[in-house]
C-alpha positions as CSV (number, residue, x, y, z in Angstrom):
1,M,-36.5,197.2,-39.4
2,S,-40.1,198.1,-38.6
3,S,-41.3,200.0,-35.5
4,N,-43.1,196.8,-34.5
5,T,-39.8,194.9,-34.4
6,D,-38.2,197.7,-32.4
7,D,-41.1,197.4,-29.9
8,K,-40.5,193.7,-29.6
9,I,-36.8,194.3,-28.9
10,K,-37.7,196.8,-26.2
11,K,-40.2,194.4,-24.6
12,A,-37.7,191.6,-24.7
13,F,-35.2,193.7,-22.8
14,E,-37.8,194.8,-20.3
15,Q,-38.7,191.2,-19.6
16,K,-35.0,190.0,-19.8
17,D,-36.0,187.6,-22.5
18,W,-32.5,186.7,-23.6
19,N,-33.4,184.3,-26.4
20,N,-35.5,187.0,-28.1
21,I,-32.8,189.6,-27.5
22,M,-30.1,187.5,-29.2
23,S,-32.5,186.8,-32.1
24,A,-33.2,190.6,-32.4
25,D,-29.4,191.3,-32.5
26,S,-29.1,188.9,-35.4
27,W,-32.0,190.4,-37.3
28,Q,-30.6,193.9,-36.7
29,I,-27.8,193.0,-39.1
30,F,-30.3,193.5,-42.0
31,K,-31.1,197.0,-40.9
32,I,-27.4,197.8,-40.8
33,I,-26.8,196.3,-44.2
34,G,-29.7,198.4,-45.5
35,E,-28.1,201.6,-44.3
36,F,-24.8,200.7,-45.9
37,V,-26.5,199.8,-49.2
38,E,-28.4,203.0,-49.4
39,G,-25.4,205.1,-48.5
40,F,-23.1,203.4,-51.0
41,E,-25.6,203.6,-53.8
42,K,-26.4,207.3,-53.4
43,L,-22.9,208.6,-52.5
44,S,-21.0,206.6,-55.2
45,R,-22.7,208.7,-57.9
46,I,-22.0,212.1,-56.4
47,G,-18.3,212.7,-57.3
48,P,-15.5,214.5,-55.4
49,C,-16.7,216.0,-52.1
50,V,-15.3,217.7,-49.0
51,S,-17.0,217.1,-45.6
52,I,-17.5,220.1,-43.3
53,F,-17.8,219.4,-39.5
54,G,-18.5,221.6,-36.5
55,S,-21.0,222.3,-33.8
56,A,-24.7,221.9,-34.3
57,R,-25.2,224.7,-31.8
58,T,-23.5,227.5,-33.8
59,K,-26.0,230.3,-34.6
60,E,-26.3,231.8,-38.0
61,N,-24.9,235.2,-36.9
62,H,-21.7,233.6,-35.5
63,E,-18.3,234.0,-37.2
64,Y,-17.9,230.3,-37.4
65,F,-21.2,229.9,-39.3
66,Q,-20.1,232.5,-41.8
67,M,-16.7,230.9,-42.2
68,A,-18.3,227.5,-42.9
69,D,-20.7,229.0,-45.5
70,D,-17.8,230.8,-47.2
71,I,-15.5,227.7,-47.3
72,A,-18.3,225.6,-48.8
73,Y,-19.0,228.2,-51.4
74,Q,-15.3,228.5,-52.4
75,L,-14.9,224.7,-52.6
76,T,-17.9,224.4,-54.9
77,Q,-16.2,226.9,-57.2
78,L,-13.3,224.5,-57.5
79,G,-15.6,221.6,-58.4
80,Y,-16.2,219.9,-55.1
81,G,-19.5,218.9,-53.6
82,I,-20.1,219.4,-49.9
83,I,-21.1,216.7,-47.4
84,T,-22.3,217.6,-43.8
85,G,-24.0,215.8,-41.0
86,G,-27.2,217.3,-42.3
87,G,-28.3,219.1,-39.2
88,P,-28.2,222.7,-37.9
89,G,-25.3,225.0,-37.0
90,I,-22.0,224.5,-38.9
91,M,-23.7,221.7,-40.9
92,E,-26.4,224.0,-42.1
93,A,-23.8,226.6,-43.0
94,G,-21.8,224.1,-45.1
95,N,-24.9,223.1,-47.0
96,K,-26.0,226.7,-47.4
97,G,-22.7,227.7,-48.9
98,A,-22.8,224.7,-51.3
99,K,-26.2,225.6,-52.4
100,R,-25.2,229.3,-52.9
101,G,-22.2,228.1,-55.0
102,G,-24.4,225.9,-57.2
103,G,-22.5,222.8,-56.0
104,K,-23.8,219.4,-54.8
105,S,-25.1,219.7,-51.2
106,V,-25.2,216.4,-49.3
107,G,-26.6,215.7,-45.8
108,L,-25.9,212.5,-43.8
109,N,-28.5,213.1,-41.1
110,I,-28.7,211.0,-37.9
111,D,-31.8,210.0,-35.9
112,L,-31.1,211.4,-32.4
113,P,-33.2,211.5,-29.1
114,F,-33.5,215.3,-29.4
115,E,-34.8,214.9,-33.0
116,Q,-32.1,216.6,-35.1
117,Q,-33.9,217.9,-38.2
118,A,-32.3,218.0,-41.6
119,N,-31.5,221.6,-42.7
120,P,-33.3,223.0,-45.7
121,H,-30.2,223.5,-47.9
122,I,-29.6,219.9,-48.7
123,D,-30.3,218.7,-52.3
124,S,-33.6,216.7,-52.1
125,D,-32.0,213.6,-53.7
126,K,-28.9,213.8,-51.5
127,L,-30.3,213.5,-48.0
128,I,-29.7,210.2,-46.3
129,N,-31.0,209.4,-42.8
130,F,-29.1,207.0,-40.5
131,D,-29.9,205.3,-37.3
132,Y,-26.3,204.2,-36.7
133,F,-23.4,206.5,-36.1
134,F,-20.8,204.0,-37.2
135,V,-22.5,203.5,-40.6
136,R,-22.7,207.2,-41.1
137,K,-19.0,207.7,-40.2
138,V,-18.1,205.1,-42.8
139,M,-19.8,207.2,-45.4
140,F,-17.9,210.3,-44.4
141,M,-14.6,208.5,-44.6
142,K,-15.3,206.6,-47.8
143,Y,-16.7,209.5,-49.9
144,S,-14.9,212.6,-48.6
145,Q,-11.8,213.8,-50.4
146,G,-11.1,216.1,-47.4
147,F,-12.3,217.2,-44.0
148,V,-12.7,220.8,-42.9
149,V,-13.3,220.9,-39.2
150,L,-14.6,224.0,-37.5
151,P,-15.1,224.5,-33.8
152,G,-17.4,221.8,-32.3
153,G,-18.0,219.4,-29.5
154,F,-17.6,215.7,-28.8
155,G,-19.1,214.6,-32.1
156,T,-16.8,216.8,-34.1
157,L,-13.8,215.4,-32.1
158,D,-15.0,211.9,-32.7
159,E,-15.1,212.3,-36.5
160,L,-11.8,214.2,-36.5
161,F,-9.8,211.6,-34.5
162,E,-11.4,208.7,-36.3
163,A,-10.1,210.1,-39.6
164,I,-6.7,210.8,-38.2
165,T,-6.5,207.3,-36.7
166,L,-7.5,205.6,-40.0
167,I,-5.0,207.5,-42.0
168,Q,-2.3,207.0,-39.3
169,T,-2.9,203.2,-39.4
170,K,-3.1,203.2,-43.2
171,K,-6.7,201.8,-43.2
172,I,-7.7,204.5,-45.6
173,G,-5.8,206.6,-48.1
174,K,-4.4,209.9,-46.9
175,F,-6.6,213.0,-47.5
176,P,-6.3,216.6,-46.2
177,I,-7.7,217.4,-42.8
178,V,-7.9,221.2,-42.0
179,L,-8.9,222.6,-38.6
180,V,-10.2,226.1,-38.8
181,K,-9.5,228.7,-36.1
182,K,-6.2,228.5,-34.2
183,S,-7.6,230.1,-31.1
184,Y,-10.0,227.2,-30.7
185,W,-7.8,224.2,-31.6
186,S,-4.3,225.3,-30.5
187,G,-4.7,224.3,-26.9
188,L,-5.7,220.7,-27.8
189,F,-3.0,220.2,-30.3
190,D,-0.3,221.9,-28.2
191,W,-1.1,219.2,-25.6
192,I,-0.9,216.5,-28.2
193,E,2.5,217.8,-29.3
194,N,3.9,218.5,-25.9
195,T,2.5,215.5,-24.0
196,M,1.5,212.7,-26.4
197,L,4.5,213.2,-28.7
198,N,6.9,213.7,-25.9
199,E,5.7,210.5,-24.3
200,K,6.3,208.8,-27.6
201,N,2.6,207.7,-27.9
202,I,2.5,209.1,-31.4
203,S,5.2,209.7,-34.1
204,P,6.5,213.1,-35.2
205,T,5.1,212.4,-38.7
206,D,1.6,212.0,-37.2
207,M,1.6,215.8,-36.6
208,E,1.7,216.2,-40.4
209,L,-1.7,214.4,-40.8
210,F,-3.6,217.7,-40.2
211,K,-3.2,221.4,-40.6
212,I,-4.5,224.2,-38.4
213,V,-5.4,227.5,-40.2
214,D,-7.1,230.8,-39.4
215,T,-8.8,231.8,-42.6
216,T,-11.3,230.4,-45.1
217,E,-8.8,231.0,-47.9
218,E,-6.1,229.0,-46.1
219,A,-8.5,226.1,-45.6
220,V,-9.6,226.0,-49.2
221,K,-6.0,226.3,-50.4
222,H,-4.8,223.4,-48.3
223,I,-7.5,221.1,-49.9
224,N,-6.8,222.4,-53.4
225,D,-3.0,222.2,-53.0
226,F,-3.2,218.6,-51.9
227,Y,-5.1,217.5,-55.0
228,S,-2.7,219.4,-57.3
229,K,-0.3,216.6,-56.4
230,Y,-2.6,213.6,-55.8
231,T,-5.4,212.0,-57.9
232,L,-9.0,212.3,-56.6
233,K,-10.2,208.8,-55.7
234,P,-12.4,207.0,-53.1
235,N,-10.6,206.6,-49.8
236,F,-10.9,202.8,-49.5
């Protein structure tokens, strides 16, 4: 959709021109389809990948940044590509480690009001820019063979719990989800176990959909052990 069309939509809302607003909603479908088509075409050719998530605010000298870099590097040595959200922080660390390991380095960048810029460690032919979070999340779910989740904020939690929910409800095939750093995640998942599970809002087996670890080696081992038993394949 052109910026001229976007301006028309904005003007229609300002003027409460409901007929043009409804028409704009219909035409927006083509922009959404375009994002899906680009994502599917590029990512379907990449091969087995693991997505690394975490805060965009993590600095390069932080322990979590170094861990993400190391996990990405180790995974590339086992033949996996790395997918991140394409931005700074943990995302940059993941792409940096992939590049250092000579593996495929993919960035699914999102257009945000504070202008998130793609980090420089993404392969030039593997950067995809999205306007819609929901399209971007489909790409993570469909083309990741595993999630490695480092400390992050609301966006990280959103991606984590969507993956858990889709696996729980069998809308996608099961894949390994690893949360790194027990001191960060334990409080949240203690509450899930002691409150949600006790209230019977989840099943005991749901606690087996993820694993919390403390080291980079444990994270990589969990991914690799999973695929020693299961075939690598698209998630849905």
